[in-house]
PDB file of N, CA, C and O in Angstrom:
ATOM      1  N   UNK A   1     -14.464  -6.573   5.016  1.00  0.00           N
ATOM      2  CA  UNK A   1     -13.781  -5.575   4.242  1.00  0.00           C
ATOM      3  C   UNK A   1     -14.581  -5.359   2.969  1.00  0.00           C
ATOM      4  O   UNK A   1     -14.900  -6.306   2.249  1.00  0.00           O
ATOM      5  N   UNK A   2     -14.895  -4.124   2.708  1.00  0.00           N
ATOM      6  CA  UNK A   2     -15.670  -3.838   1.514  1.00  0.00           C
ATOM      7  C   UNK A   2     -14.786  -3.920   0.278  1.00  0.00           C
ATOM      8  O   UNK A   2     -13.562  -3.813   0.359  1.00  0.00           O
ATOM      9  N   UNK A   3     -15.413  -4.106  -0.835  1.00  0.00           N
ATOM     10  CA  UNK A   3     -14.694  -4.198  -2.098  1.00  0.00           C
ATOM     11  C   UNK A   3     -13.953  -2.893  -2.396  1.00  0.00           C
ATOM     12  O   UNK A   3     -12.830  -2.915  -2.901  1.00  0.00           O
ATOM     13  N   UNK A   4     -14.579  -1.768  -2.085  1.00  0.00           N
ATOM     14  CA  UNK A   4     -13.933  -0.473  -2.309  1.00  0.00           C
ATOM     15  C   UNK A   4     -12.645  -0.348  -1.503  1.00  0.00           C
ATOM     16  O   UNK A   4     -11.640   0.157  -2.002  1.00  0.00           O
ATOM     17  N   UNK A   5     -12.679  -0.809  -0.258  1.00  0.00           N
ATOM     18  CA  UNK A   5     -11.485  -0.757   0.584  1.00  0.00           C
ATOM     19  C   UNK A   5     -10.378  -1.639   0.019  1.00  0.00           C
ATOM     20  O   UNK A   5      -9.212  -1.245  -0.004  1.00  0.00           O
ATOM     21  N   UNK A   6     -10.746  -2.830  -0.436  1.00  0.00           N
ATOM     22  CA  UNK A   6      -9.765  -3.733  -1.026  1.00  0.00           C
ATOM     23  C   UNK A   6      -9.117  -3.101  -2.250  1.00  0.00           C
ATOM     24  O   UNK A   6      -7.901  -3.174  -2.430  1.00  0.00           O
ATOM     25  N   UNK A   7      -9.936  -2.485  -3.080  1.00  0.00           N
ATOM     26  CA  UNK A   7      -9.418  -1.844  -4.290  1.00  0.00           C
ATOM     27  C   UNK A   7      -8.480  -0.703  -3.928  1.00  0.00           C
ATOM     28  O   UNK A   7      -7.410  -0.573  -4.522  1.00  0.00           O
ATOM     29  N   UNK A   8      -8.860   0.114  -2.974  1.00  0.00           N
ATOM     30  CA  UNK A   8      -8.032   1.250  -2.561  1.00  0.00           C
ATOM     31  C   UNK A   8      -6.714   0.780  -1.966  1.00  0.00           C
ATOM     32  O   UNK A   8      -5.663   1.343  -2.272  1.00  0.00           O
ATOM     33  N   UNK A   9      -6.756  -0.244  -1.120  1.00  0.00           N
ATOM     34  CA  UNK A   9      -5.542  -0.752  -0.507  1.00  0.00           C
ATOM     35  C   UNK A   9      -4.603  -1.349  -1.552  1.00  0.00           C
ATOM     36  O   UNK A   9      -3.389  -1.154  -1.492  1.00  0.00           O
ATOM     37  N   UNK A  10      -5.170  -2.069  -2.500  1.00  0.00           N
ATOM     38  CA  UNK A  10      -4.372  -2.645  -3.576  1.00  0.00           C
ATOM     39  C   UNK A  10      -3.786  -1.548  -4.453  1.00  0.00           C
ATOM     40  O   UNK A  10      -2.650  -1.659  -4.914  1.00  0.00           O
ATOM     41  N   UNK A  11      -4.550  -0.497  -4.682  1.00  0.00           N
ATOM     42  CA  UNK A  11      -4.052   0.634  -5.478  1.00  0.00           C
ATOM     43  C   UNK A  11      -2.897   1.325  -4.764  1.00  0.00           C
ATOM     44  O   UNK A  11      -1.920   1.709  -5.406  1.00  0.00           O
ATOM     45  N   UNK A  12      -2.993   1.489  -3.442  1.00  0.00           N
ATOM     46  CA  UNK A  12      -1.903   2.090  -2.676  1.00  0.00           C
ATOM     47  C   UNK A  12      -0.628   1.256  -2.805  1.00  0.00           C
ATOM     48  O   UNK A  12       0.465   1.792  -2.988  1.00  0.00           O
ATOM     49  N   UNK A  13      -0.789  -0.063  -2.705  1.00  0.00           N
ATOM     50  CA  UNK A  13       0.368  -0.936  -2.813  1.00  0.00           C
ATOM     51  C   UNK A  13       0.968  -0.884  -4.215  1.00  0.00           C
ATOM     52  O   UNK A  13       2.190  -0.852  -4.362  1.00  0.00           O
ATOM     53  N   UNK A  14       0.129  -0.876  -5.239  1.00  0.00           N
ATOM     54  CA  UNK A  14       0.616  -0.824  -6.624  1.00  0.00           C
ATOM     55  C   UNK A  14       1.303   0.505  -6.911  1.00  0.00           C
ATOM     56  O   UNK A  14       2.347   0.544  -7.562  1.00  0.00           O
ATOM     57  N   UNK A  15       0.713   1.592  -6.424  1.00  0.00           N
ATOM     58  CA  UNK A  15       1.311   2.916  -6.602  1.00  0.00           C
ATOM     59  C   UNK A  15       2.679   2.954  -5.925  1.00  0.00           C
ATOM     60  O   UNK A  15       3.639   3.497  -6.474  1.00  0.00           O
ATOM     61  N   UNK A  16       2.756   2.385  -4.753  1.00  0.00           N
ATOM     62  CA  UNK A  16       4.020   2.348  -4.024  1.00  0.00           C
ATOM     63  C   UNK A  16       5.077   1.537  -4.747  1.00  0.00           C
ATOM     64  O   UNK A  16       6.241   1.932  -4.805  1.00  0.00           O
ATOM     65  N   UNK A  17       4.672   0.406  -5.296  1.00  0.00           N
ATOM     66  CA  UNK A  17       5.615  -0.441  -6.029  1.00  0.00           C
ATOM     67  C   UNK A  17       6.132   0.292  -7.261  1.00  0.00           C
ATOM     68  O   UNK A  17       7.317   0.210  -7.585  1.00  0.00           O
ATOM     69  N   UNK A  18       5.240   1.010  -7.950  1.00  0.00           N
ATOM     70  CA  UNK A  18       5.653   1.765  -9.131  1.00  0.00           C
ATOM     71  C   UNK A  18       6.640   2.864  -8.752  1.00  0.00           C
ATOM     72  O   UNK A  18       7.653   3.051  -9.427  1.00  0.00           O
ATOM     73  N   UNK A  19       6.348   3.588  -7.676  1.00  0.00           N
ATOM     74  CA  UNK A  19       7.253   4.649  -7.217  1.00  0.00           C
ATOM     75  C   UNK A  19       8.616   4.068  -6.846  1.00  0.00           C
ATOM     76  O   UNK A  19       9.657   4.627  -7.189  1.00  0.00           O
ATOM     77  N   UNK A  20       8.591   2.951  -6.149  1.00  0.00           N
ATOM     78  CA  UNK A  20       9.842   2.326  -5.732  1.00  0.00           C
ATOM     79  C   UNK A  20      10.673   1.922  -6.952  1.00  0.00           C
ATOM     80  O   UNK A  20      11.882   2.153  -6.991  1.00  0.00           O
ATOM     81  N   UNK A  21      10.024   1.324  -7.937  1.00  0.00           N
ATOM     82  CA  UNK A  21      10.712   0.878  -9.146  1.00  0.00           C
ATOM     83  C   UNK A  21      11.307   2.056  -9.916  1.00  0.00           C
ATOM     84  O   UNK A  21      12.456   2.004 -10.354  1.00  0.00           O
ATOM     85  N   UNK A  22      10.518   3.112 -10.076  1.00  0.00           N
ATOM     86  CA  UNK A  22      11.007   4.300 -10.777  1.00  0.00           C
ATOM     87  C   UNK A  22      12.157   4.937  -9.994  1.00  0.00           C
ATOM     88  O   UNK A  22      13.151   5.363 -10.582  1.00  0.00           O
ATOM     89  N   UNK A  23      12.021   4.999  -8.687  1.00  0.00           N
ATOM     90  CA  UNK A  23      13.076   5.560  -7.848  1.00  0.00           C
ATOM     91  C   UNK A  23      14.380   4.805  -7.998  1.00  0.00           C
ATOM     92  O   UNK A  23      15.448   5.412  -8.083  1.00  0.00           O
ATOM     93  N   UNK A  24      14.299   3.475  -8.031  1.00  0.00           N
ATOM     94  CA  UNK A  24      15.499   2.662  -8.229  1.00  0.00           C
ATOM     95  C   UNK A  24      16.091   2.905  -9.611  1.00  0.00           C
ATOM     96  O   UNK A  24      17.307   3.017  -9.763  1.00  0.00           O
ATOM     97  N   UNK A  25      15.225   2.985 -10.614  1.00  0.00           N
ATOM     98  CA  UNK A  25      15.683   3.127 -12.000  1.00  0.00           C
ATOM     99  C   UNK A  25      16.425   4.442 -12.227  1.00  0.00           C
ATOM    100  O   UNK A  25      17.416   4.482 -12.956  1.00  0.00           O
ATOM    101  N   UNK A  26      15.951   5.501 -11.608  1.00  0.00           N
ATOM    102  CA  UNK A  26      16.573   6.815 -11.831  1.00  0.00           C
ATOM    103  C   UNK A  26      17.542   7.201 -10.714  1.00  0.00           C
ATOM    104  O   UNK A  26      18.157   8.266 -10.767  1.00  0.00           O
ATOM    105  N   UNK A  27      17.678   6.355  -9.718  1.00  0.00           N
ATOM    106  CA  UNK A  27      18.601   6.634  -8.628  1.00  0.00           C
ATOM    107  C   UNK A  27      18.099   7.668  -7.639  1.00  0.00           C
ATOM    108  O   UNK A  27      18.894   8.344  -6.986  1.00  0.00           O
ATOM    109  N   UNK A  28      16.775   7.798  -7.523  1.00  0.00           N
ATOM    110  CA  UNK A  28      16.173   8.763  -6.609  1.00  0.00           C
ATOM    111  C   UNK A  28      15.769   8.034  -5.325  1.00  0.00           C
ATOM    112  O   UNK A  28      14.732   7.373  -5.274  1.00  0.00           O
ATOM    113  N   UNK A  29      16.595   8.163  -4.302  1.00  0.00           N
ATOM    114  CA  UNK A  29      16.340   7.446  -3.049  1.00  0.00           C
ATOM    115  C   UNK A  29      15.070   7.920  -2.351  1.00  0.00           C
ATOM    116  O   UNK A  29      14.379   7.125  -1.715  1.00  0.00           O
ATOM    117  N   UNK A  30      14.757   9.207  -2.466  1.00  0.00           N
ATOM    118  CA  UNK A  30      13.552   9.735  -1.826  1.00  0.00           C
ATOM    119  C   UNK A  30      12.300   9.117  -2.438  1.00  0.00           C
ATOM    120  O   UNK A  30      11.386   8.721  -1.716  1.00  0.00           O
ATOM    121  N   UNK A  31      12.254   9.035  -3.752  1.00  0.00           N
ATOM    122  CA  UNK A  31      11.105   8.444  -4.438  1.00  0.00           C
ATOM    123  C   UNK A  31      10.989   6.957  -4.106  1.00  0.00           C
ATOM    124  O   UNK A  31       9.889   6.437  -3.916  1.00  0.00           O
ATOM    125  N   UNK A  32      12.123   6.290  -4.040  1.00  0.00           N
ATOM    126  CA  UNK A  32      12.136   4.875  -3.680  1.00  0.00           C
ATOM    127  C   UNK A  32      11.578   4.681  -2.264  1.00  0.00           C
ATOM    128  O   UNK A  32      10.790   3.766  -2.023  1.00  0.00           O
ATOM    129  N   UNK A  33      11.986   5.537  -1.343  1.00  0.00           N
ATOM    130  CA  UNK A  33      11.502   5.451   0.035  1.00  0.00           C
ATOM    131  C   UNK A  33      10.013   5.758   0.124  1.00  0.00           C
ATOM    132  O   UNK A  33       9.289   5.107   0.878  1.00  0.00           O
ATOM    133  N   UNK A  34       9.548   6.745  -0.642  1.00  0.00           N
ATOM    134  CA  UNK A  34       8.110   7.060  -0.673  1.00  0.00           C
ATOM    135  C   UNK A  34       7.319   5.845  -1.157  1.00  0.00           C
ATOM    136  O   UNK A  34       6.257   5.532  -0.620  1.00  0.00           O
ATOM    137  N   UNK A  35       7.840   5.171  -2.166  1.00  0.00           N
ATOM    138  CA  UNK A  35       7.175   3.983  -2.696  1.00  0.00           C
ATOM    139  C   UNK A  35       7.057   2.890  -1.655  1.00  0.00           C
ATOM    140  O   UNK A  35       6.007   2.263  -1.514  1.00  0.00           O
ATOM    141  N   UNK A  36       8.126   2.668  -0.934  1.00  0.00           N
ATOM    142  CA  UNK A  36       8.094   1.658   0.129  1.00  0.00           C
ATOM    143  C   UNK A  36       7.084   2.056   1.204  1.00  0.00           C
ATOM    144  O   UNK A  36       6.365   1.210   1.737  1.00  0.00           O
ATOM    145  N   UNK A  37       7.038   3.346   1.513  1.00  0.00           N
ATOM    146  CA  UNK A  37       6.080   3.843   2.507  1.00  0.00           C
ATOM    147  C   UNK A  37       4.644   3.653   2.060  1.00  0.00           C
ATOM    148  O   UNK A  37       3.785   3.287   2.862  1.00  0.00           O
ATOM    149  N   UNK A  38       4.376   3.899   0.786  1.00  0.00           N
ATOM    150  CA  UNK A  38       3.022   3.694   0.256  1.00  0.00           C
ATOM    151  C   UNK A  38       2.616   2.226   0.332  1.00  0.00           C
ATOM    152  O   UNK A  38       1.461   1.908   0.614  1.00  0.00           O
ATOM    153  N   UNK A  39       3.569   1.341   0.079  1.00  0.00           N
ATOM    154  CA  UNK A  39       3.270  -0.087   0.166  1.00  0.00           C
ATOM    155  C   UNK A  39       2.936  -0.493   1.595  1.00  0.00           C
ATOM    156  O   UNK A  39       2.003  -1.260   1.833  1.00  0.00           O
ATOM    157  N   UNK A  40       3.699   0.024   2.534  1.00  0.00           N
ATOM    158  CA  UNK A  40       3.454  -0.279   3.953  1.00  0.00           C
ATOM    159  C   UNK A  40       2.093   0.273   4.368  1.00  0.00           C
ATOM    160  O   UNK A  40       1.346  -0.382   5.094  1.00  0.00           O
ATOM    161  N   UNK A  41       1.778   1.479   3.902  1.00  0.00           N
ATOM    162  CA  UNK A  41       0.482   2.088   4.229  1.00  0.00           C
ATOM    163  C   UNK A  41      -0.663   1.196   3.736  1.00  0.00           C
ATOM    164  O   UNK A  41      -1.636   0.974   4.457  1.00  0.00           O
ATOM    165  N   UNK A  42      -0.544   0.693   2.520  1.00  0.00           N
ATOM    166  CA  UNK A  42      -1.572  -0.193   1.986  1.00  0.00           C
ATOM    167  C   UNK A  42      -1.693  -1.469   2.793  1.00  0.00           C
ATOM    168  O   UNK A  42      -2.799  -1.942   3.054  1.00  0.00           O
ATOM    169  N   UNK A  43      -0.559  -2.031   3.190  1.00  0.00           N
ATOM    170  CA  UNK A  43      -0.567  -3.255   4.003  1.00  0.00           C
ATOM    171  C   UNK A  43      -1.217  -3.016   5.366  1.00  0.00           C
ATOM    172  O   UNK A  43      -1.997  -3.841   5.841  1.00  0.00           O
ATOM    173  N   UNK A  44      -0.892  -1.885   5.991  1.00  0.00           N
ATOM    174  CA  UNK A  44      -1.460  -1.586   7.309  1.00  0.00           C
ATOM    175  C   UNK A  44      -2.968  -1.358   7.234  1.00  0.00           C
ATOM    176  O   UNK A  44      -3.717  -1.815   8.097  1.00  0.00           O
ATOM    177  N   UNK A  45      -3.401  -0.653   6.200  1.00  0.00           N
ATOM    178  CA  UNK A  45      -4.839  -0.416   6.046  1.00  0.00           C
ATOM    179  C   UNK A  45      -5.570  -1.734   5.831  1.00  0.00           C
ATOM    180  O   UNK A  45      -6.660  -1.948   6.363  1.00  0.00           O
ATOM    181  N   UNK A  46      -4.963  -2.606   5.051  1.00  0.00           N
ATOM    182  CA  UNK A  46      -5.586  -3.898   4.791  1.00  0.00           C
ATOM    183  C   UNK A  46      -5.644  -4.735   6.076  1.00  0.00           C
ATOM    184  O   UNK A  46      -6.641  -5.410   6.331  1.00  0.00           O
ATOM    185  N   UNK A  47      -4.588  -4.692   6.873  1.00  0.00           N
ATOM    186  CA  UNK A  47      -4.574  -5.427   8.137  1.00  0.00           C
ATOM    187  C   UNK A  47      -5.647  -4.885   9.079  1.00  0.00           C
ATOM    188  O   UNK A  47      -6.314  -5.653   9.771  1.00  0.00           O
ATOM    189  N   UNK A  48      -5.811  -3.569   9.105  1.00  0.00           N
ATOM    190  CA  UNK A  48      -6.856  -2.970   9.935  1.00  0.00           C
ATOM    191  C   UNK A  48      -8.240  -3.412   9.513  1.00  0.00           C
ATOM    192  O   UNK A  48      -9.106  -3.647  10.356  1.00  0.00           O
ATOM    193  N   UNK A  49      -8.451  -3.527   8.220  1.00  0.00           N
ATOM    194  CA  UNK A  49      -9.743  -3.986   7.723  1.00  0.00           C
ATOM    195  C   UNK A  49      -9.995  -5.440   8.121  1.00  0.00           C
ATOM    196  O   UNK A  49     -11.126  -5.816   8.429  1.00  0.00           O
ATOM    197  N   UNK A  50      -8.946  -6.252   8.115  1.00  0.00           N
ATOM    198  CA  UNK A  50      -9.096  -7.654   8.527  1.00  0.00           C
ATOM    199  C   UNK A  50      -9.470  -7.744  10.002  1.00  0.00           C
ATOM    200  O   UNK A  50     -10.275  -8.591  10.388  1.00  0.00           O
ATOM    201  N   UNK A  51      -8.896  -6.881  10.821  1.00  0.00           N
ATOM    202  CA  UNK A  51      -9.225  -6.869  12.253  1.00  0.00           C
ATOM    203  C   UNK A  51     -10.687  -6.481  12.429  1.00  0.00           C
ATOM    204  O   UNK A  51     -11.407  -7.105  13.209  1.00  0.00           O
ATOM    205  N   UNK A  52     -11.129  -5.458  11.710  1.00  0.00           N
ATOM    206  CA  UNK A  52     -12.540  -5.041  11.802  1.00  0.00           C
ATOM    207  C   UNK A  52     -13.460  -6.186  11.406  1.00  0.00           C
ATOM    208  O   UNK A  52     -14.476  -6.429  12.057  1.00  0.00           O
ATOM    209  N   UNK A  53     -13.100  -6.889  10.331  1.00  0.00           N
ATOM    210  CA  UNK A  53     -13.913  -8.007   9.879  1.00  0.00           C
ATOM    211  C   UNK A  53     -13.977  -9.112  10.920  1.00  0.00           C
ATOM    212  O   UNK A  53     -15.023  -9.737  11.097  1.00  0.00           O
ATOM    213  N   UNK A  54     -12.873  -9.359  11.607  1.00  0.00           N
ATOM    214  CA  UNK A  54     -12.829 -10.407  12.618  1.00  0.00           C
ATOM    215  C   UNK A  54     -13.781 -10.099  13.770  1.00  0.00           C
ATOM    216  O   UNK A  54     -14.401 -11.011  14.317  1.00  0.00           O
ATOM    217  N   UNK A  55     -13.905  -8.829  14.143  1.00  0.00           N
ATOM    218  CA  UNK A  55     -14.785  -8.449  15.242  1.00  0.00           C
ATOM    219  C   UNK A  55     -16.254  -8.422  14.829  1.00  0.00           C
ATOM    220  O   UNK A  55     -17.135  -8.492  15.686  1.00  0.00           O
ATOM    221  N   UNK A  56     -16.524  -8.324  13.550  1.00  0.00           N
ATOM    222  CA  UNK A  56     -17.901  -8.331  13.075  1.00  0.00           C
ATOM    223  C   UNK A  56     -18.524  -9.717  13.148  1.00  0.00           C
ATOM    224  O   UNK A  56     -19.747  -9.854  13.164  1.00  0.00           O
ATOM    225  N   UNK A  57     -17.689 -10.734  13.191  1.00  0.00           N
ATOM    226  CA  UNK A  57     -18.189 -12.120  13.179  1.00  0.00           C
ATOM    227  C   UNK A  57     -18.562 -12.588  14.519  1.00  0.00           C
ATOM    228  O   UNK A  57     -18.998 -13.729  14.675  1.00  0.00           O
TER     229      UNK A  57
END
């Protein structure tokens, strides 16, 4: 996994956490759900990168 990919995946997760927190704070369920989705997207991308790395070895 390249450093750029790690940074991007971590940024997706952080962005998602921020959206989720703001959504909870203001009572916006849609924003909260988007935040959770962004976090899942970051996790899935990171898992895919780990699989690619495993096959490179």
